[in-house]
N, C-alpha and C positions, 0 to 999 in steps of 0.2 A: 794758709794761716791756721786753719782748723787742724791740719795734720801736725803742725809744729806744736800747737797747744797740747795735743794728745801725746806727742813724744815727750814733752816736758813733764806732763802729768805722770806718765809711766816711769820716767827717769827719777822723778821725785819720790814716787812710791818705792821704787827699788832702793834708792838711797836711804829713805826712812827705815825700811826693813833691814838693810845692812847695818845701819847704826844701832838699831834695836837689838839685833842678833849679836853684834859685837859687844854691846853692853852686857847682855846676858852671859856671853862667854867669859867676859872679864870677871864677872861675879863668881863664876865657877872655876876660875883659874885654868881655863881650857885654851886650846888653840884659838887664835884671834884672827880676825880679818885684817890684813895689812893696811896700815894707814894710807899708803899710796892708792889702794883700791877705793877706800872711802873718799879720798880727795878726788879721784878721777870720776867717781859716780856723781859727786857734787858738781864738778866742772862740766860734765857732759849733759847738763840739764837738770840735775837733781839737787841743786842748791837749796831750794825751798824745803824739800823733804829732809835734807841733811840738817838745816837750821831748826826745823820743827823737832826732829829727834834729839838734837843737841840740847835744846831747851827742855823737852819733855823728860828725857832720861838723864840729864846732867852729864852727858857723855862727851868727852874730848873738849871740855870747856876750859881746861888749863893749858891746852896746847895752842900756841900762837898761830900755827899753820891753819888751825880750824877756826879759832875765834876771830881772826882777821881775814883769812883767806876765803872762808865759806860766805860770809856776808858780802865780801867784794864780788864773789862769783854771782851771788844773787842780784846785786846791783847791775852787774854786766848783763845778766840774763834779761832783767826787766828793761834795761836800756835797749838791748837788741830787739826785744819784742816790740817796744814802742817805735823803734826805727823802722822795723818791717811793717808795722801796722799803719804808720803815717807816711809811708813812701809812695 
């Protein structure tokens, strides 16, 4: 369980940084991180970091895949953690 929490924390940090970097690149009209990469980072355990970055940087907040998908991923992650914790 402890390892799983560490993996989720690292994935969340990576997702947060990716969203922050993508926002910075968007402001500079530079090459961007593909949306699929951002979504995969959220799906693979980084939904909490992705949500935090979306709210902090107001990034990807008009895209339905992000405004609906990332919160659903977070709910799924929490449910999975609770399931593992109480089994």
